[in-house]
Each structure stands twice: as C-alpha cells, then as structure tokens.
C-alpha positions as CSV (number, residue, x, y, z in Angstrom):
1,M,14.3,-14.7,-37.1
2,P,15.9,-11.4,-38.2
3,S,16.9,-8.9,-35.6
4,C,16.4,-5.2,-35.6
5,P,19.4,-3.1,-36.4
6,I,17.9,-0.5,-34.1
7,N,18.5,-2.8,-31.1
8,S,22.3,-3.2,-31.8
9,S,23.4,-0.4,-29.4
10,K,21.1,-1.7,-26.7
11,L,22.4,-5.3,-27.0
12,S,26.0,-4.1,-27.3
13,S,25.7,-2.2,-24.0
14,H,24.2,-5.2,-22.3
15,S,26.9,-7.5,-23.8
16,N,29.6,-5.3,-22.2
17,Y,27.8,-5.5,-18.8
18,T,30.1,-7.3,-16.5
19,N,29.3,-6.2,-13.0
20,P,25.8,-7.3,-12.0
21,T,26.5,-6.7,-8.3
22,D,27.3,-3.0,-8.2
23,S,25.9,-0.6,-5.6
24,L,23.1,0.6,-8.0
25,N,22.0,-2.9,-8.7
26,Y,21.9,-3.7,-5.0
27,F,19.9,-0.5,-4.4
28,T,17.4,-1.4,-7.1
29,I,17.0,-5.0,-5.9
30,S,16.4,-3.7,-2.3
31,L,13.8,-1.3,-3.6
32,H,12.0,-4.0,-5.4
33,G,11.9,-6.3,-2.4
34,L,10.6,-3.5,-0.2
35,F,8.0,-2.3,-2.7
36,S,6.8,-5.8,-3.4
37,S,6.4,-6.7,0.3
38,I,4.6,-3.5,1.3
39,G,2.4,-3.4,-1.8
40,I,1.3,-7.0,-1.5
41,L,0.4,-6.7,2.2
42,E,-1.5,-3.4,2.0
43,N,-3.4,-4.3,-1.2
44,L,-4.4,-7.7,0.2
45,L,-5.6,-5.9,3.3
46,I,-7.6,-3.4,1.3
47,I,-9.1,-6.1,-1.0
48,G,-10.0,-8.2,2.1
49,V,-11.6,-5.3,4.0
50,V,-13.2,-3.3,1.2
51,G,-14.3,-6.5,-0.7
52,F,-15.8,-8.5,2.2
53,R,-16.4,-6.1,5.1
54,V,-17.6,-2.9,3.4
55,R,-20.9,-2.3,1.8
56,R,-20.6,-2.2,-2.0
57,T,-20.6,1.5,-3.0
58,I,-19.2,3.6,-5.8
59,I,-16.0,4.5,-4.0
60,S,-15.5,0.9,-2.9
61,I,-15.7,-0.2,-6.5
62,W,-13.1,2.3,-7.6
63,I,-10.8,1.3,-4.7
64,L,-11.2,-2.4,-5.4
65,N,-10.2,-2.1,-9.0
66,L,-7.3,0.1,-8.2
67,A,-6.1,-2.3,-5.4
68,A,-6.5,-5.3,-7.7
69,S,-4.3,-3.6,-10.4
70,D,-1.7,-2.7,-7.8
71,L,-1.7,-6.2,-6.3
72,L,-1.3,-7.7,-9.7
73,A,1.8,-5.5,-10.4
74,T,3.5,-5.9,-6.9
75,S,2.9,-9.8,-7.1
76,F,4.9,-10.0,-10.3
77,L,7.6,-7.7,-9.0
78,P,9.7,-10.5,-7.3
79,F,10.3,-12.1,-10.7
80,F,11.9,-8.9,-12.0
81,T,13.9,-8.7,-8.8
82,L,15.1,-12.2,-9.6
83,Y,16.0,-11.1,-13.2
84,M,18.2,-8.3,-11.8
85,A,19.7,-10.4,-9.0
86,K,20.9,-12.9,-11.7
87,G,22.8,-10.1,-13.5
88,N,20.0,-8.9,-15.8
89,T,19.5,-12.4,-17.4
90,W,16.1,-14.0,-17.8
91,T,15.8,-17.7,-16.9
92,L,12.1,-18.2,-16.8
93,G,11.3,-18.7,-20.5
94,T,10.0,-16.6,-23.4
95,T,6.3,-17.0,-22.6
96,F,6.6,-15.9,-19.0
97,C,8.9,-13.0,-20.2
98,R,6.0,-11.7,-22.3
99,I,3.5,-12.3,-19.5
100,H,5.5,-10.6,-16.8
101,S,6.3,-7.5,-19.0
102,S,2.6,-7.3,-20.0
103,I,1.5,-7.2,-16.3
104,F,3.7,-4.2,-15.8
105,F,2.3,-2.3,-18.8
106,L,-1.3,-3.4,-17.9
107,N,-0.9,-1.9,-14.4
108,M,0.5,1.2,-16.0
109,F,-2.6,1.7,-18.2
110,V,-5.2,0.6,-15.6
111,S,-3.7,2.9,-13.0
112,G,-3.7,5.9,-15.3
113,F,-7.2,5.2,-16.6
114,L,-8.6,4.6,-13.1
115,L,-7.0,7.7,-11.5
116,A,-8.4,9.8,-14.4
117,A,-11.8,8.2,-14.0
118,I,-11.8,8.8,-10.2
119,S,-10.9,12.4,-10.8
120,M,-13.7,12.9,-13.4
121,D,-16.1,11.2,-11.1
122,R,-15.4,13.7,-8.3
123,C,-15.5,16.6,-10.8
124,L,-19.0,15.5,-12.0
125,M,-20.3,15.2,-8.4
126,V,-19.4,18.9,-7.9
127,L,-20.2,20.4,-11.4
128,R,-23.3,18.2,-12.2
129,P,-24.8,17.2,-8.8
130,V,-28.3,16.6,-10.2
131,W,-27.0,14.3,-13.0
132,A,-24.8,12.5,-10.5
133,Q,-27.7,12.0,-8.2
134,N,-29.9,10.6,-11.0
135,Y,-27.4,8.5,-13.1
136,R,-24.3,7.9,-10.9
137,N,-24.6,4.4,-9.4
138,S,-22.6,1.4,-8.6
139,Q,-23.8,-0.6,-11.7
140,L,-22.5,2.2,-14.0
141,V,-19.2,2.5,-12.2
142,A,-18.8,-1.3,-12.4
143,K,-19.4,-1.2,-16.1
144,I,-16.8,1.7,-16.5
145,C,-14.2,-0.3,-14.6
146,G,-14.8,-3.3,-16.9
147,G,-14.4,-1.0,-19.9
148,I,-11.2,0.4,-18.4
149,W,-9.8,-3.1,-17.9
150,A,-10.7,-4.1,-21.4
151,L,-9.2,-1.0,-23.0
152,A,-6.0,-1.5,-20.9
153,V,-5.8,-5.1,-22.1
154,V,-6.1,-3.9,-25.8
155,C,-3.4,-1.3,-25.2
156,T,-1.1,-4.0,-23.7
157,I,-1.4,-6.4,-26.6
158,P,1.4,-4.8,-28.7
159,F,3.8,-5.0,-25.8
160,Y,3.0,-8.7,-25.4
161,I,3.5,-9.3,-29.1
162,F,6.9,-7.6,-29.4
163,R,8.4,-8.8,-26.1
164,D,10.9,-11.6,-26.4
165,A,13.7,-13.4,-24.6
166,I,16.8,-12.3,-26.6
167,P,20.2,-14.1,-26.2
168,V,23.2,-11.8,-25.9
169,S,26.8,-12.6,-27.0
170,N,28.1,-12.9,-23.3
171,G,25.7,-15.7,-22.7
172,R,23.0,-13.7,-20.9
173,V,19.3,-13.6,-22.0
174,L,17.4,-10.3,-22.0
175,C,13.7,-9.9,-21.6
176,Y,13.4,-7.0,-24.0
177,Y,11.6,-5.8,-27.2
178,N,12.0,-7.6,-30.4
179,Y,10.5,-5.4,-33.1
180,A,11.4,-7.8,-35.9
181,R,8.6,-10.2,-34.9
182,Y,5.7,-10.6,-37.3
183,L,7.4,-8.8,-40.2
184,P,5.5,-8.4,-43.5
185,S,6.4,-10.6,-46.4
186,N,8.7,-8.0,-47.8
187,T,11.5,-7.5,-45.2
188,E,13.1,-4.6,-47.0
189,G,13.6,-1.5,-44.9
190,L,13.9,-3.5,-41.7
191,K,15.5,-0.7,-39.8
192,A,12.7,1.7,-40.7
193,I,10.0,-0.8,-39.7
194,C,11.7,-1.4,-36.4
195,K,12.1,2.3,-35.8
196,R,8.5,3.1,-36.5
197,R,7.3,0.3,-34.2
198,K,9.6,1.3,-31.4
199,E,8.5,5.0,-31.6
200,A,4.9,4.0,-31.8
201,L,5.0,2.0,-28.6
202,V,7.0,4.6,-26.7
203,F,4.8,7.5,-27.6
204,M,1.7,5.4,-27.0
205,K,2.8,4.8,-23.5
206,L,3.8,8.4,-23.0
207,F,0.5,9.9,-24.2
208,V,-2.1,7.2,-23.4
209,A,-0.7,6.0,-20.0
210,F,0.8,9.3,-18.7
211,L,0.1,12.6,-20.3
212,I,-3.6,12.2,-21.1
213,P,-4.5,10.8,-17.7
214,L,-2.4,13.5,-16.0
215,L,-4.2,16.2,-17.9
216,I,-7.6,14.8,-17.1
217,I,-6.6,14.6,-13.4
218,I,-5.3,18.2,-13.3
219,F,-8.3,19.5,-15.4
220,S,-10.9,17.7,-13.1
221,Y,-9.5,18.9,-9.8
222,A,-9.0,22.4,-11.2
223,N,-12.6,22.6,-12.2
224,V,-13.7,21.3,-8.8
225,N,-11.6,24.0,-7.1
226,A,-12.9,26.7,-9.4
227,S,-16.5,25.6,-8.9
228,L,-16.2,25.7,-5.1
229,A,-14.5,29.1,-5.3
230,R,-17.4,30.5,-7.4
231,R,-19.9,29.2,-4.9
232,G,-18.0,30.7,-2.1
233,S,-17.5,27.3,-0.5
234,R,-14.5,26.8,1.7
235,R,-12.2,24.1,0.3
236,P,-11.2,21.8,3.1
237,F,-7.5,21.4,3.7
238,R,-7.7,17.6,3.4
239,F,-9.2,17.9,-0.1
240,I,-6.5,20.3,-1.2
241,R,-3.8,18.1,0.4
242,L,-5.2,15.0,-1.4
243,V,-5.3,16.8,-4.8
244,V,-1.7,17.9,-4.5
245,A,-0.6,14.5,-3.4
246,V,-2.4,12.7,-6.2
247,V,-0.9,14.9,-8.9
248,V,2.6,15.1,-7.4
249,T,2.8,11.4,-6.8
250,F,1.6,10.5,-10.3
251,I,4.2,12.8,-11.8
252,L,7.1,11.7,-9.6
253,C,6.4,8.0,-10.0
254,W,5.9,7.8,-13.8
255,A,7.7,10.8,-15.2
256,P,11.3,9.3,-14.8
257,Y,10.3,6.1,-16.6
258,H,8.8,7.8,-19.6
259,L,11.6,10.4,-19.7
260,F,14.2,7.6,-20.0
261,I,12.2,5.7,-22.5
262,V,12.0,8.8,-24.8
263,I,15.7,9.4,-24.4
264,E,16.3,5.8,-25.4
265,V,14.3,6.1,-28.5
266,M,15.8,9.5,-29.5
267,A,19.4,8.2,-29.3
268,P,19.3,4.6,-30.6
269,D,22.9,4.4,-31.9
270,N,24.6,6.1,-29.0
271,V,26.2,3.4,-26.9
272,S,27.1,5.6,-24.0
273,V,23.5,6.8,-23.8
274,Q,22.2,3.3,-24.0
275,Q,24.6,2.2,-21.2
276,F,23.3,5.0,-19.0
277,I,19.7,4.1,-19.8
278,G,20.4,0.4,-19.2
279,K,21.3,1.3,-15.6
280,A,18.8,4.1,-15.0
281,L,15.7,2.5,-16.5
282,P,15.4,-0.3,-13.9
283,V,15.5,2.3,-11.1
284,A,12.8,4.4,-13.0
285,A,10.7,1.3,-13.4
286,S,11.0,0.6,-9.6
287,I,9.8,4.1,-8.9
288,G,6.9,3.5,-11.2
289,F,6.0,0.4,-9.2
290,F,6.1,2.6,-6.1
291,N,2.9,4.2,-7.4
292,S,1.2,0.9,-6.6
293,V,2.4,1.3,-3.0
294,L,1.3,4.9,-2.7
295,N,-2.2,4.5,-4.3
296,P,-3.7,2.7,-1.2
297,I,-2.3,5.5,1.1
298,L,-3.7,8.3,-1.0
299,Y,-7.1,6.8,-1.9
300,V,-7.8,4.5,1.0
301,F,-6.1,5.5,4.2
302,S,-7.1,9.2,3.6
303,C,-10.7,8.2,4.0
304,P,-11.7,8.1,7.7
305,D,-14.6,5.6,7.2
306,L,-12.4,3.1,5.5
307,C,-9.6,3.5,8.1
308,N,-12.1,2.8,10.8
309,K,-13.2,-0.3,9.0
310,I,-9.7,-1.5,8.6
311,R,-8.9,-0.8,12.2
312,H,-12.0,-2.6,13.2
313,S,-11.3,-5.6,11.0
314,L,-7.7,-5.8,12.2
315,G,-9.0,-5.5,15.8
316,A,-11.5,-8.3,15.1
317,V,-8.8,-10.5,13.7
318,M,-6.5,-9.9,16.6
319,E,-9.4,-10.5,19.1
320,S,-10.2,-13.8,17.2
321,V,-6.6,-14.9,17.4
322,L,-6.3,-13.9,21.0
323,A,-9.6,-15.6,21.8
324,E,-8.4,-18.8,20.1
325,D,-5.1,-18.6,22.1
326,L,-6.9,-18.0,25.4
327,A,-9.3,-20.8,24.6
328,E,-6.4,-23.1,23.9
329,L,-4.6,-22.1,27.0
330,T,-7.8,-22.6,29.1
331,R,-8.2,-26.0,27.6
332,R,-4.7,-27.0,28.3
333,R,-5.0,-25.7,31.9
334,S,-8.2,-27.7,32.3
335,T,-6.6,-30.8,30.9
336,A,-3.6,-30.3,33.2
337,R,-5.9,-29.8,36.3
338,S,-8.0,-32.9,35.5
339,S,-4.8,-34.9,35.0
340,I,-3.4,-33.6,38.4
341,S,-6.7,-34.3,40.0
342,T,-6.8,-37.8,38.6
343,T,-3.2,-38.5,39.7
344,D,-4.0,-37.1,43.2
345,T,-7.1,-39.3,43.5
346,A,-5.1,-42.3,42.4
347,W,-2.3,-41.6,44.9
348,R,-4.9,-41.1,47.6
349,Q,-6.6,-44.3,46.8
350,K,-3.2,-46.1,46.7
351,N,-2.3,-44.7,50.1
352,S,-5.7,-45.6,51.4
353,N,-5.3,-49.2,50.2
354,T,-1.8,-49.3,51.7
355,S,-3.1,-48.0,55.0
356,V,-5.8,-50.7,55.0
357,C,-3.3,-53.3,54.2
358,L,-0.9,-52.2,57.0
359,K,-3.8,-52.0,59.5
360,T,-4.9,-55.5,58.4
361,E,-1.3,-56.8,58.8
362,E,-1.1,-55.1,62.2
363,V,-4.3,-56.8,63.4
364,L,-3.2,-60.1,62.1
365,Y,0.2,-59.7,63.9
366,E,-1.5,-58.7,67.1
367,N,-3.8,-61.8,66.9
368,I,-0.8,-64.1,66.3
369,V,1.1,-62.6,69.2
370,N,-2.0,-62.9,71.5
371,S,-2.5,-66.5,70.5
372,T,1.1,-67.3,71.2
373,Q,1.0,-65.8,74.6
374,V,-2.1,-67.8,75.5
C-alpha cells in the first residue's frame, strides 16, 4: 500500500524517538490512569443510580446518555495508556487500533452534541415555556439522543477508515492516520489527495465537535440570561456558576487538542514542530479525556435531587453490606454458642457417667469389704 508523503515528517519524528520513559511520558501515563479510574467509577455510579433508582425523566435521559458516552471513553483509556507505556508502540493489532481511536472520536462528537442539546433544551424551557410544556417529553428527548448517537457514528466513520497501524523504521508501530487508504484508481497527485483528506478531518473535528457546539452552548445560555434579565427575574448564583463552569470546562478540555491538531496540519514538513506536537498531543488528548471526568460533576453532582438519590443509594448499599456482615457474625456466634453448649453438655454427661461409675465402684468395694469382715 502506498504511503502519504505528508506523513513523512511525522513518521520521521517518531522514528527518532528514543526515550519512552521521560518525565512528560510518566506524567501523561499517570494522568491517564487517574482519569480512567475516576471516570469509570463515577460514570458507573451515575448509570447505576440514574438508570435503575431514579424515575425516567427528561434530565435523567440526558444524563444517562452523557454518562454512557463518558464511560465508553474512559473504559478504553487504559489501552492508550498501555500504548504510551510501551514507548508509543501499538501491540494490539490494526482492527483494535481503529476501534480504539474511533471510540475517542465518538465520545468527542457525542459529548459536544449532547452538551449543545442540553443547553438548547434549557434555553427552550425559558424562552418557549408553553411549547416546552406541550411538546417537551421523555419520548422526544430519547429520539433526539438516538439521533445524536447516529450522527456521531456517521461523523466517526472517516476516522475509522483512515486509522491504521503503521510500522516505523525503528521497529515500533504507530496507531495513526493513513490517508493513502482507499485511493482512487488514478494515484497521481498522492500528496495533494493526502493533504486534502487530512485537512478535511482536522477541520471537521474543529468545527463539528468543538466550535459549533461551543457557539450553541454560549448562545443558549446567553439567551437564557437575557430573557431572565428582561423579566426582572433574579438569576440564582448556582445557575450562573453552572453556566460559567460548563463553558470554561468545555474550552479548557478540548481547545488544546484542537489547537495542536491545527498546528500539525499547518506545518506538515517541519520536523521540529512535528516532534513538539508528538509530545504535546498525548497530553492534550489526556486533557480532552478529563472532560469525561468533569461532566458528571457539572451535570449530576450539581443537582441536589440526584445527589440525594446517590447518597441514599450508597447508604442503602452500605447498610445492605453491613446487614449481611452482621447477619454472618450473628450466625457465626450462634454456631459457636451451640457448639460450646453441645460440648459442655457432653462434658457434663461424661462427668455424670464417671461419677455414677465411681459411686458404683465405691458401693461394690464397700460390699466386698463388709463381706470379708463377716
């Protein structure tokens, strides 16, 4: 299969990579392990509580889909941690390389679309309360979430197609883009084809997964704030804090990743830039994964009702565990007491029999002595 000339600087920078255990790599691996552990635990907790212990409402459907996307992303994060721990070499095969990378991009699209949809939903509740009362229901929201997942899958397909396990001259294998796959019959102008494909994917991610959702989020909450101000309604501090946290978190988590991707595509032949991007991009991707850890805190733990449900559920689990432990302890004590009681009874019976035997022997001895005297 032909390779893209546009990847030459990238592959050259990776072929000269000889220190997989530097401080930056250790830091990134530690970040991945921390984010993965926290993200899996908290998203499993949210899915368990919201999915099975909370009545199915509109907000619970939004949160369930967001938690499912974040759980999917954080569950695949350990494989990327393994990739980095082995010195940025992929050992899990080409197919899993494509699947693993696609999960990252799927979460990127689903998270952006869901956050934008949640912001629009809150905006419609304030700006169009009558419409929201008549048409806003859980069935509609479930269909919207299904459409979001379908659209995200369609947007992820190109990233699956052009992802590949690429051998490098120093013996390592990269899980990276191969824009030379599925070329037309006429392979003339290979560099131009690869360049167009790379730019298309980069700017597709930038606009569809980041800029457009960010603009929708800002526009929605700005309209909510303006509408409440026109009505003379007092904006609660918790609402303002949540809006600021949502916007700032989304920007801080995803902006570095998209910035480095744009720099990479703007300087494809600069080896020094590609070497810098090769080190900075995994850190930026780790920060992007951190969004999956912060989403539950912003959208779930900021809701008092859901927090109470989670506390109640955790309390019920702990009570159940403690009740089982107490029951087991009581059973063991009861068994031990019955065993001691049985042993004591046996000893008493044995002592009684011994006493009877001794008394019988004494009587017989006395009779023998008396008969001898006579």
